[in-house]
N, C-alpha and C positions, 0 to 999 in steps of 0.2 A: 504494500499501501504504499503510496506516496503521499507526504503530507507538506503543506507549505506554510516557511515559519510563521506565526502570525504577529510579528513586528516588521520583520524586513522582504519577506515573499519569497525567502532563497527556499528551494528543493530540499527536505529531508526525507528520507527514508526511515529514519524512526521516531522521531520527536516532531512536537508542533512550536518547538523552538529549536534553532539550531545554537552550535557552539557559540558563536560570536554575541547573538541575544541573548546566551543564556550566562555567559560572564556579566552582561551590563545586569542581569537580573541579580546576579553573584553580588557586585557592588551595589547594587541598590538594599540588598538583604543586612550587607555589611556596613555602608556608611548612611542610610537613608537616603529614601526618596527625593528629597526636598535639596541635600548635599551635591547628590548627583548632577540631578537639572540644573541647581548653581553652577556647578563646575562646568558644565556642559553652556550656560548662559554665558560666562563671562571667559572662556578659550575658544567657543567654537561662532559664539554670534557675536556679530560686530554691530554697534550702534553709528549713525550717521558722523559723529566725529571721528572716530575709531578709522571708517571707512576712508574718510577725508584725508585722512594723516597718513593713511597709508597707499594711497593714491599718489599720494603727492610727493611722499618717499619713494616709490618706484619711479616717478616720473622724475626726480632728481638725480636719482641713481643710473638710470639711462641715460639722460641728458651726460653727468659725467664722463661715463664709459664711454661714449660717442664721441667726446671731445678727446679723450684721452687716445682712443683707437685713431682718428683722424690723423691728431699730432702724432704718433708713433709711425702710422702709416706714411705720412710726408715726410719723418725724417728718416726714412725708411726708403723711401722712394727718393730723395734726395742724394742720398748715401750711394745709393744705386747707381744713379744716372751717372755721379762725379767718376766713381769706379770704372764705369763703362767708358767714359771720355777720357780717362786716363789709360785704360787699356786700349783704345783705338790708337790715341798717341803714340803709347811705345811702340804698337805694333807696325803703324805706319813710318816711325821713323826709322825701326829697325829694318823695314823692308827697304826704305830709300839706300840707307847704310849698306845693306848689300848687293846692291846695284850697281853703287858706286864704287866699292870694293870690286865687282866682277871687273869694272872696265877698265 
């Protein structure tokens, strides 16, 4: 016989409450229903002020990361261009000197 968990709807073969929901039930038995609900509200549910703060924090972090990343990339690109330019100059100089030495 297939049973659905009364709390989360997960399919179970032996009980009306799955293992995870049974753990929540055990916590309620140990700490009291009010304590478990209070913990859930304080840790999982955010009010408008908390949501606004979290959104602002995430936006600031992303902006800072984008600025840092772009600066890093630009420095790398500049360095790479300089190295290529120097390498090109060395190769050209080497080829010219080789030609003059052959003559």
